[in-house]
KEMI-900637 format. One record per residue (C-alpha): residue number from 1; residue in three letters; x, y, z. Coordinates in steps of 0.001 Angstrom, whole numbers. Layout:
N
{NUM,"ALA",{X,Y,Z}};
...
//
This chain:
229
{1,"MET",{12494,-27246,-317}};
{2,"SER",{11042,-25348,-3727}};
{3,"TYR",{12017,-22238,-4631}};
{4,"VAL",{8569,-21199,-4211}};
{5,"LYS",{8387,-21718,-775}};
{6,"LEU",{11933,-20074,-154}};
{7,"ALA",{10070,-17406,-1748}};
{8,"LEU",{7329,-16964,1040}};
{9,"GLY",{9923,-17328,4207}};
{10,"VAL",{12324,-14407,2506}};
{11,"VAL",{9264,-12302,1435}};
{12,"GLY",{7844,-13141,5288}};
{13,"ALA",{10625,-12756,7371}};
{14,"LEU",{11993,-9619,5878}};
{15,"GLY",{8299,-8056,6044}};
{16,"MET",{8627,-9124,9362}};
{17,"ALA",{11766,-7162,10104}};
{18,"ALA",{11047,-4246,8444}};
{19,"LEU",{7779,-3979,10668}};
{20,"SER",{9712,-3734,13776}};
{21,"GLN",{11586,-669,13000}};
{22,"GLN",{8216,1125,12732}};
{23,"ALA",{8310,3337,15686}};
{24,"GLN",{4441,4585,16059}};
{25,"ALA",{2659,1846,14137}};
{26,"THR",{-400,-135,14879}};
{27,"THR",{-2462,-2704,13034}};
{28,"LEU",{-5624,-2056,10808}};
{29,"ALA",{-7375,-4434,13260}};
{30,"ASP",{-7405,-2014,15930}};
{31,"LEU",{-8310,1201,14032}};
{32,"MET",{-11132,-199,13629}};
{33,"ALA",{-12061,-1648,17016}};
{34,"ALA",{-11337,1835,18586}};
{35,"GLY",{-12844,3500,16015}};
{36,"THR",{-10725,6606,16762}};
{37,"PRO",{-9501,9351,14760}};
{38,"VAL",{-5767,9248,14543}};
{39,"VAL",{-4589,13310,14608}};
{40,"ARG",{-1063,13853,13564}};
{41,"GLY",{-802,17874,12738}};
{42,"ASN",{-3508,19478,10740}};
{43,"VAL",{-4248,16078,8847}};
{44,"VAL",{-7001,13543,10388}};
{45,"TYR",{-7287,9926,9742}};
{46,"SER",{-10495,8249,10302}};
{47,"ASN",{-13328,5642,9543}};
{48,"PHE",{-10900,2591,9041}};
{49,"THR",{-12743,-211,7257}};
{50,"ASP",{-11060,-3451,5826}};
{51,"ASN",{-13211,-6350,3609}};
{52,"ALA",{-10612,-9017,2469}};
{53,"GLY",{-10695,-11654,170}};
{54,"GLY",{-8659,-14613,-2099}};
{55,"SER",{-9110,-17939,-3552}};
{56,"SER",{-5723,-19460,-2035}};
{57,"GLY",{-5494,-19324,1039}};
{58,"ALA",{-7052,-17591,3923}};
{59,"ALA",{-7299,-13595,3439}};
{60,"LEU",{-5288,-11126,4918}};
{61,"PRO",{-6899,-10036,8923}};
{62,"GLY",{-6677,-6820,9290}};
{63,"SER",{-4655,-7511,12765}};
{64,"ALA",{-1853,-8820,10132}};
{65,"ILE",{-1800,-5439,8499}};
{66,"THR",{502,-2617,9981}};
{67,"VAL",{-651,1199,9824}};
{68,"ASN",{2503,3608,9532}};
{69,"PHE",{1942,7122,9736}};
{70,"SER",{3987,10176,8547}};
{71,"ASP",{4347,13682,8759}};
{72,"PRO",{3455,16180,6906}};
{73,"ALA",{676,13365,5548}};
{74,"GLY",{1193,10469,4779}};
{75,"VAL",{-262,6664,5600}};
{76,"SER",{1229,3424,4802}};
{77,"PHE",{36,-510,5067}};
{78,"SER",{2279,-3234,5509}};
{79,"GLY",{1563,-7014,5182}};
{80,"ASN",{2520,-10539,3251}};
{81,"TRP",{-152,-10799,780}};
{82,"ASN",{761,-13297,-863}};
{83,"THR",{-426,-16231,-3393}};
{84,"LEU",{425,-20033,-4741}};
{85,"ALA",{-952,-20900,-8380}};
{86,"PRO",{-3137,-20596,-9167}};
{87,"GLY",{-5290,-18313,-7046}};
{88,"ALA",{-5896,-14777,-5715}};
{89,"ASN",{-5970,-12697,-2536}};
{90,"HIS",{-7615,-9235,-2158}};
{91,"THR",{-7859,-6501,160}};
{92,"ALA",{-9634,-3696,173}};
{93,"ILE",{-8750,-835,2538}};
{94,"GLY",{-10620,2225,3289}};
{95,"TYR",{-10145,5261,5347}};
{96,"THR",{-10791,9494,5406}};
{97,"ILE",{-8101,11647,5852}};
{98,"THR",{-9455,15747,6852}};
{99,"THR",{-7076,18576,7046}};
{100,"THR",{-7753,21424,9757}};
{101,"ASN",{-6521,25173,10178}};
{102,"GLY",{-6590,26051,6962}};
{103,"VAL",{-4728,22860,5696}};
{104,"THR",{-5262,21599,2545}};
{105,"LEU",{-4634,18568,51}};
{106,"THR",{-3158,19611,-3322}};
{107,"GLY",{-2325,16506,-4317}};
{108,"GLY",{-1672,12571,-3953}};
{109,"GLN",{885,9139,-4306}};
{110,"LEU",{667,6022,-4561}};
{111,"PHE",{3432,3673,-3886}};
{112,"MET",{3735,169,-3692}};
{113,"ALA",{6771,-2509,-2731}};
{114,"GLY",{8004,-5678,-1337}};
{115,"GLN",{6437,-6907,-4808}};
{116,"VAL",{8211,-10665,-6229}};
{117,"VAL",{6428,-11998,-8883}};
{118,"SER",{6790,-15180,-10860}};
{119,"GLY",{5855,-17120,-14372}};
{120,"SER",{2366,-15776,-14667}};
{121,"GLY",{1703,-14022,-11423}};
{122,"ALA",{811,-10413,-11063}};
{123,"ALA",{483,-7661,-8290}};
{124,"PHE",{-1648,-4573,-8547}};
{125,"VAL",{-2811,-1863,-6099}};
{126,"GLY",{-5574,677,-7298}};
{127,"GLU",{-7122,3043,-5292}};
{128,"THR",{-10649,5810,-5840}};
{129,"LEU",{-9985,8874,-4240}};
{130,"THR",{-13331,10778,-3489}};
{131,"ASP",{-13466,14425,-3053}};
{132,"VAL",{-15622,15543,-327}};
{133,"THR",{-14940,18934,-588}};
{134,"ASN",{-15336,19387,-4421}};
{135,"SER",{-17497,16121,-4976}};
{136,"LYS",{-15065,15135,-7277}};
{137,"ASN",{-13307,12100,-7728}};
{138,"TYR",{-9846,10740,-8823}};
{139,"SER",{-7847,7661,-9487}};
{140,"MET",{-4488,6419,-8913}};
{141,"GLN",{-2966,2691,-9792}};
{142,"VAL",{302,845,-9535}};
{143,"TYR",{1320,-2963,-10996}};
{144,"TYR",{3956,-4846,-11026}};
{145,"ASP",{3988,-8425,-13129}};
{146,"GLY",{7879,-9083,-13996}};
{147,"PRO",{9660,-8120,-16871}};
{148,"ASN",{8099,-9815,-19672}};
{149,"GLY",{4307,-7890,-18979}};
{150,"GLN",{3433,-4641,-19089}};
{151,"ALA",{5195,-1976,-18719}};
{152,"ASP",{5753,-2009,-14684}};
{153,"ASN",{4203,849,-12985}};
{154,"LEU",{5147,1511,-9010}};
{155,"ARG",{4490,4781,-8288}};
{156,"ASP",{1560,7176,-9426}};
{157,"SER",{213,10716,-8607}};
{158,"ILE",{-2301,13070,-8563}};
{159,"THR",{-3026,16999,-8751}};
{160,"ILE",{-6255,17334,-6672}};
{161,"ASP",{-7466,20306,-8364}};
{162,"PRO",{-9150,22354,-6560}};
{163,"ALA",{-7463,21879,-3391}};
{164,"SER",{-9738,19433,-1189}};
{165,"THR",{-9633,19304,2710}};
{166,"GLN",{-11079,15631,3045}};
{167,"LEU",{-10761,12933,822}};
{168,"ASN",{-12541,9302,1376}};
{169,"ILE",{-10458,6569,-91}};
{170,"ILE",{-10857,2931,-1305}};
{171,"LYS",{-7653,1250,-2218}};
{172,"SER",{-7490,-2109,-3189}};
{173,"ILE",{-4646,-4789,-3028}};
{174,"ASP",{-4829,-8210,-5337}};
{175,"VAL",{-2169,-10607,-5842}};
{176,"ALA",{-2982,-13468,-8693}};
{177,"ALA",{-865,-16733,-10336}};
{178,"GLY",{-2128,-18482,-12772}};
{179,"ALA",{-361,-22191,-13808}};
{180,"ASN",{3341,-22087,-12251}};
{181,"GLY",{3102,-18739,-10723}};
{182,"PHE",{4188,-16693,-8038}};
{183,"ALA",{3233,-12869,-6620}};
{184,"ALA",{3391,-11314,-3282}};
{185,"ILE",{3365,-7391,-2037}};
{186,"ASN",{4394,-6381,859}};
{187,"PHE",{4200,-2589,1513}};
{188,"VAL",{1485,134,-63}};
{189,"GLU",{1945,3537,1040}};
{190,"ASN",{-193,6665,295}};
{191,"THR",{1254,10479,837}};
{192,"PHE",{-121,13753,124}};
{193,"THR",{836,17343,-1142}};
{194,"THR",{-309,19603,2136}};
{195,"GLY",{-765,23553,1474}};
{196,"THR",{-2389,26836,2473}};
{197,"GLY",{-4530,28999,-187}};
{198,"GLY",{-3123,27785,-3963}};
{199,"GLY",{362,26274,-2864}};
{200,"GLY",{1573,23526,-2050}};
{201,"ALA",{4524,22085,-334}};
{202,"GLN",{6210,18748,-1078}};
{203,"PRO",{5211,15557,431}};
{204,"GLY",{7550,14412,3335}};
{205,"VAL",{10690,12244,3257}};
{206,"PRO",{9394,8528,3238}};
{207,"GLU",{10208,7690,6875}};
{208,"PRO",{12802,4271,7695}};
{209,"MET",{9619,1958,6771}};
{210,"THR",{9945,3087,2741}};
{211,"LEU",{13870,2723,2834}};
{212,"ALA",{13576,-555,4690}};
{213,"LEU",{11693,-2502,2196}};
{214,"LEU",{14233,-1577,-632}};
{215,"PRO",{16704,-5081,617}};
{216,"LEU",{13262,-7047,340}};
{217,"ALA",{12705,-5244,-3559}};
{218,"LEU",{16127,-6278,-4451}};
{219,"ALA",{16035,-9985,-2941}};
{220,"GLY",{12876,-10534,-4687}};
{221,"LEU",{14364,-9667,-8181}};
{222,"GLY",{17486,-12227,-7324}};
{223,"LEU",{14280,-15058,-6210}};
{224,"ARG",{12399,-14337,-9613}};
{225,"LYS",{15473,-15173,-11153}};
{226,"LYS",{16151,-18568,-9673}};
{227,"LEU",{12020,-19470,-10253}};
{228,"LYS",{12287,-18600,-13776}};
{229,"ARG",{15085,-21304,-13798}};
//
């Protein structure tokens, strides 16, 4: 068995083990089919969309993307986005976050984990956040292309000023690999700072899902070393 096939197996197995720990998760396909907003306290998530494609194998369907919600304001997407050389896979996920009862959105974070990259592979997540309240656009991006590429960035954040009560979000999840390369992502998370008036509270502590994926990232580092030999 090649190291690349081993990487795919480990990534998939660890990803599924992490998914099983989510207590209040659903799939992206189910959210789109139901069309019903998800209400968590003073935060409402709605209008979920999915547009997937790629040149390496079948695109990841919405039924294979698990969505989990955290308090006070956070949503994560888990799946096995991967590609062998040469190839690329892409998923664009959209949703709306709205606050009620005087709560506002004052900041946001984007984070990815479970990335495994070797050779000429790269993993990238970028998103555009449109502030419906104030007609203003924001953007965040995270990326990883191994130790010999650009300065990797697994977390990005923004300040929403002025504070907003509704954001439309389009998130692009991309993995690509050239000759002798491999790339995968398993976890993408948004958290939002909430407040009332001009103040804000820090995003909530990540749910067990985030902690569960830490071994996956560490395993990826060991696999990448083997793949480079």
